[in-house]
Structure formats: C-alpha cells, structure tokens
C-alpha positions in Angstrom: -66.6 106.1 69.1 -67.3 102.5 67.9 -69.8 102.2 65.1 -72.7 99.7 65.1 -71.9 96.4 63.3 -73.5 96.0 59.9 -76.0 93.3 59.4 -74.1 91.3 56.8 -73.9 87.6 56.5 -70.3 86.4 57.0 -68.7 85.3 53.8 -68.7 81.5 53.6 -66.1 79.3 51.9 -66.4 78.9 48.1 -67.4 75.3 48.4 -70.5 76.3 50.5 -71.8 78.4 47.6 -71.8 75.7 45.0 -75.2 74.5 43.9 -76.8 77.9 43.2 -76.4 77.5 39.5 -77.8 73.9 39.6 -80.9 75.2 41.5 -81.4 77.9 38.9 -81.4 75.3 36.1 -83.6 73.0 38.1 -86.3 75.7 38.4 -86.2 76.4 34.7 -86.4 72.7 33.8 -89.2 72.2 36.3 -91.3 75.0 34.8 -90.7 73.5 31.3 -91.8 70.0 32.4 -95.0 71.5 33.9 -95.6 73.4 30.6 -95.4 70.4 28.2 -96.2 67.6 30.7 -94.1 65.5 32.9 -93.3 61.8 31.9 -95.6 60.8 34.7 -98.6 62.2 32.7 -100.1 63.8 35.7 -103.2 66.1 35.3 -102.5 69.7 34.4 -103.6 70.8 37.8 -100.5 69.1 39.4 -97.4 71.4 38.9 -95.0 68.6 40.0 -91.9 70.1 38.3 -92.1 73.4 40.1 -92.9 71.9 43.4 -90.0 69.4 43.2 -87.5 72.1 42.0 -88.6 74.5 44.8 -88.2 71.7 47.4 -84.7 70.8 46.2 -83.6 74.5 46.2 -84.9 74.9 49.8 -83.0 71.8 50.9 -79.9 73.0 49.3 -80.2 76.5 50.9 -80.7 75.2 54.5 -77.8 72.8 54.1 -75.3 75.7 53.7 -73.2 76.3 56.8 -74.9 78.6 59.3 -78.0 79.3 57.2 -80.5 78.0 59.8 -79.0 80.4 62.4 -78.5 83.4 60.2 -81.8 85.3 60.0 -80.4 88.0 57.8 -79.6 85.4 55.1 -83.4 85.0 54.5 -84.6 88.6 54.7 -85.5 90.5 51.5 -87.1 93.9 50.8 -90.2 92.1 49.5 -91.0 90.0 52.7 -94.3 91.8 53.5 -95.7 91.6 50.0 -94.7 87.9 49.6 -96.3 86.9 52.8 -99.4 88.9 51.8 -99.6 87.0 48.5 -99.4 83.7 50.4 -102.1 84.7 52.8 -104.3 85.9 50.0 -103.8 82.7 48.1 -104.8 80.7 51.2 -107.9 82.9 51.8 -109.1 82.5 48.1 -108.6 78.7 48.2 -110.4 78.4 51.5 -113.4 80.6 50.4 -113.7 78.8 47.0 -113.0 75.3 48.4 -110.2 74.9 45.9 -112.5 75.4 42.9 -112.2 77.9 40.0 -108.4 77.4 39.9 -107.8 78.7 43.4 -106.0 75.5 44.5 -103.6 75.6 41.5 -103.0 79.3 42.1 -102.2 78.6 45.8 -99.8 75.8 44.7 -98.0 78.2 42.3 -97.8 81.0 44.9 -96.5 78.7 47.7 -93.9 77.0 45.5 -92.8 80.4 44.0 -92.4 81.9 47.5 -90.3 78.9 48.6 -87.9 79.1 45.7 -87.8 82.9 45.9 -86.3 82.7 49.4 -84.1 79.7 48.6 -82.6 81.0 45.4 -82.1 84.5 46.7 -80.2 83.0 49.7 -78.1 80.8 47.4 -77.4 83.6 44.9 -76.2 85.9 47.8 -73.4 83.3 48.3 -72.4 83.0 44.7 -72.1 86.0 42.4 -71.1 83.9 39.5 -74.4 82.1 39.5 -76.3 85.4 39.0 -74.9 85.6 35.4 -76.5 82.2 34.9 -79.9 83.8 35.7 -79.5 86.1 32.6 -78.4 83.1 30.5 -81.6 81.3 31.5 -83.6 84.3 30.5 -81.9 84.4 27.1 -82.4 80.6 26.7 -86.1 81.0 27.5 -86.3 83.8 24.9 -84.8 81.5 22.2 -86.9 78.5 23.2 -90.2 80.4 23.4 -89.5 82.4 20.3 -88.7 79.2 18.3 -91.7 77.5 19.7 -94.0 80.3 18.5 -92.4 80.5 15.1 -92.5 76.7 14.7 -96.1 76.4 15.8 -97.1 79.2 13.3 -95.2 77.5 10.5 -97.1 74.3 11.0 -100.4 76.0 10.9 -102.8 78.2 12.9 -104.5 75.1 14.4 -101.2 73.7 15.7 -100.3 77.1 17.2 -103.7 77.3 19.0 -103.4 73.8 20.3 -99.9 74.5 21.6 -100.8 77.7 23.4 -104.0 76.1 24.9 -102.0 73.1 26.1 -99.4 75.3 27.9 -102.2 77.6 29.3 -103.8 74.5 30.9 -100.6 73.3 32.4 -99.3 76.7 33.5 -102.7 77.9 34.8 -103.2 81.1 32.9 -104.2 82.5 29.5 -101.8 83.6 26.7 -99.0 82.5 29.1 -96.5 81.7 26.3 -96.9 85.2 24.8 -96.6 86.9 28.2 -93.6 84.8 29.2 -91.9 85.6 25.9 -92.7 89.3 26.3 -91.0 89.4 29.7 -87.8 87.5 28.8 -87.4 89.4 25.5 -87.6 92.7 27.2 -85.1 91.6 29.9 -82.7 90.0 27.4 -82.7 93.2 25.3 -81.1 95.1 28.2 -78.4 92.5 28.4 -77.8 92.6 24.7 -77.4 96.5 24.8 -74.5 96.4 27.2 -71.1 97.4 25.9 -69.1 94.3 24.8 -72.1 92.0 24.8 -71.6 88.9 22.6 -73.6 88.6 19.4 -75.5 85.6 20.9 -77.5 88.0 23.1 -78.6 90.0 20.1 -79.5 86.8 18.3 -81.7 85.7 21.2 -83.5 89.1 21.1 -84.1 88.8 17.4 -85.6 85.3 17.8 -87.8 86.6 20.7 -89.0 89.6 18.6 -90.0 87.2 15.8 -91.9 85.1 18.3 -93.7 88.2 19.7 -94.8 89.1 16.2 -96.3 85.7 15.7 -98.2 86.0 19.0 -99.5 89.4 18.0 -100.7 88.1 14.6 -102.2 84.8 16.1 -104.3 86.3 18.9 -102.3 88.8 20.9 -101.6 88.7 24.6 -105.2 88.8 25.9 -104.9 92.4 27.1 -108.3 94.1 27.2 -109.5 97.2 29.0 -112.8 95.4 29.9 -110.7 93.3 32.3 -110.7 96.2 34.7 -114.4 95.4 35.4 -113.1 92.6 37.6 -111.9 95.2 40.1 -115.5 95.6 41.3 -115.0 92.4 43.2 -113.1 93.0 46.5 -111.0 89.8 46.2 -110.1 90.4 42.6 -109.2 94.0 43.6 -106.9 92.7 46.3 -105.2 90.2 43.9 -104.6 92.8 41.2 -103.4 95.4 43.7 -100.9 93.0 45.2 -99.7 91.9 41.8 -99.0 95.5 40.9 -97.3 96.2 44.2 -95.1 93.2 43.8 -94.2 94.1 40.3 -93.3 97.7 41.2 -91.4 96.7 44.3 -89.3 94.2 42.3 -88.8 96.8 39.6 -87.6 99.3 42.1 -84.9 96.8 43.3 -83.7 96.4 39.7 -83.9 100.1 38.9 -81.7 101.0 42.0 -78.8 98.9 40.6 -78.4 101.0 37.5 -76.4 103.7 39.5 -74.3 101.3 41.5 -73.3 99.3 38.4 -73.1 101.7 35.5 -71.7 99.0 33.2 -74.7 96.9 33.8 -77.2 99.8 33.7 -79.0 98.6 30.5 -79.9 95.2 31.9 -81.3 96.6 35.2 -83.4 99.3 33.3 -84.7 96.7 31.0 -85.5 94.3 33.8 -87.4 97.0 35.7 -89.4 97.9 32.6 -90.1 94.1 32.0 -91.4 93.7 35.5 -93.7 96.7 35.3 -94.9 95.6 31.9 -95.8 92.1 33.1 -97.5 93.4 36.2 -99.7 95.6 34.0 -100.4 92.7 31.7 -101.7 90.7 34.7 -104.2 93.5 35.5 -105.3 94.0 31.9 -105.3 90.3 31.1 -106.9 87.3 32.8 -105.5 88.2 36.2 -103.1 85.3 36.3 -99.7 85.5 34.8 -99.3 81.7 34.9 -96.6 79.5 36.4 -94.1 80.2 33.6 -94.2 84.0 33.9 -94.2 83.8 37.7 -91.1 81.5 37.7 -89.1 83.8 35.3 -90.1 87.0 37.1 -89.2 85.6 40.6 -85.9 84.2 39.2 -85.0 87.6 37.8 -86.0 89.4 41.0 -83.9 87.0 43.1 -80.9 87.9 41.0 -81.6 91.6 41.4 -81.9 91.4 45.2 -78.9 89.1 45.6 -76.5 91.0 43.4 -75.3 93.7 45.8 -74.5 91.4 48.7 -73.2 88.6 46.5 -70.6 91.0 45.0 -69.6 92.1 48.5 -69.2 88.4 49.6 -66.9 87.7 46.6 -64.8 90.7 47.5 -64.4 89.7 51.1 -63.8 86.0 50.2 -61.0 86.9 47.7 -57.4 86.2 48.8 -55.8 88.9 50.9 -53.2 89.6 48.2 -56.0 90.5 45.7 -57.7 92.9 48.1 -56.6 96.5 47.9 -55.6 97.9 51.3 -58.3 100.3 52.6 -55.7 103.0 53.2 -54.7 103.0 49.5 -58.2 103.2 48.1 -59.2 106.6 46.6 -61.6 108.6 48.6 -65.2 108.4 47.5 
C-alpha cells in the first residue's frame, strides 16, 4: 500500500544555497551598526542596520528557485507565537500612538520576524552555513567581552557611558550584559564538545571575564520587583509571550541533543541560554533589546534549520557517496 508523501522541500542545486552565510554576517553587522551608530548618524530610534539586513535576507530567500511556490519552505514550529508577537507589537504601538518606545519595539519585532523566516529558509538549504551561526555567537562573545573589559579598564564613567549608549540604540536596559550572557552560555556548549578547537574555550574565557565586569559594574538589571508590572494586562501579555517564545525555541534546541549526540553539549547549552534570557526579560526591564533579540533569533533559526538542512545535504550528495538503502543497517 503506497505511503503518503513526506512534506519535504526538494533539494536544490548547491549554487542555489549560496548566500546563507552572507546573510548571517549581514545580520550581525547590522546589529553592531545599530549599537554603536551608523555612519549616517541617524537618531537612536531608527534601527537602520537591522532593517536593511532583514530586507536583504528576505530578498535573497525569495530569489532561490521555487521558494515563492514552496509553502513548506517557510513554515516553522514557532509560526503562531511569532505572528502573535507581531500582532501584539502592532496593538501596543497603536494604543500608545508610537510613544513610550512602542514604535521602536514594533520595528524590532517586525524586522526580527522577517529575518527569522528568511534566514531559517536559507539555512535549510545550506547546512554548512549553520556552523557559521555558532562562529558568529563566538565572535560576539569575544567582542562583547573585550568591550566590557576595555570599558572597565578605562574607568567606571566610560563603562557607564558605553552601556547607556548601546541601551539607547538597542532599545533596552543592560542590553550589553544580557547579550553577553546569552552568547557566553551558548558558546560554552560548543566549547565542551569533543574535539573542539582551543579558540572556542578562549572565547568562553573572554566572555566570562566580561560577565564578571558587568556584575561588578551594575549587574544585569534583574529585580524581583519587576514582577509588579504583570498587574498590567498588556505587560502580562508581553511577558507571557516572551516566555512562551523562549521555551518553544529552547524545546527545538533540546530535541536535537538525541538526534546528534556528538553535538549534544551545544544544543543543551543553547536551550539553557534561551530559557535564561527569557527569564531575564521578565525579571528585567521587559525588553531584551535589539542585540539580544537578533542573537537569539539567529541561534533559533539554526536549531530549526539543522535537521532539514542535513537531510538536503545527504540527498544532494553524488550518488556514489550515498549508501544504498538495502545495505544500511536496520535501526
């Protein structure tokens, strides 16, 4: 009796997958430009770098052969939560008339949602680019760790000015510390894998030093009194949706630890990092900021795309490299 066809995207040619790595780097560069200011010297409320990077990624994704017709290429396990976040951002911006940071938050959520779908679709076509996601997380660990240590070495006033500047541009509070916490936890899992290069452990060491500086210079803005905001219905919806997104993304990463035992440390660490940063949003100012959101979405895209990307690479390999099904050992 014939079986029902599986809903998998047909493997494209190798040339069609190129560009995923470039989009990952474009997102990282765009977030950095927003943090320290673009050469155009736009106001902090205009996240131009993230918007441009998200648009470029979306254009690259839709240009791949068959992407506009393949509905399964755009579906993710987080569709309902992502659409709920966009709807909530629109509602808050409309009720507040764009005041109180609601317009900036809407811009961040909209741009993050666009690049989430675009990068996930691109990474599904290119398993090699998924490793670049982890390298970006490690690079962010080194950069943010060195920035924290350098700012503290210059003086407490310089460190405070640096963090306040990034908070204003990324739309949050203690954003540098929270971003460093997330990437350090995620990179630690990658460094714990068997055969990991010493560079991964060096990145973790730099990140830990930066975290110590943040703890000594003001912490991460985590306070139990922040739970009082939950009395407001809209704040309650925002915090609840933040936790649901964090736990749903963590579940995707956690599920990969069994399918890929050699990579189990990285997926456990990523799941823990996502849950931690979700809790930090509830106990903090309620806004993770653009930088944390970009890094978390980038890591989540890699976790969602990993299973299908590896299957595409197997199907796209030369026939001589594929083991005949009849010769494979039974499961």
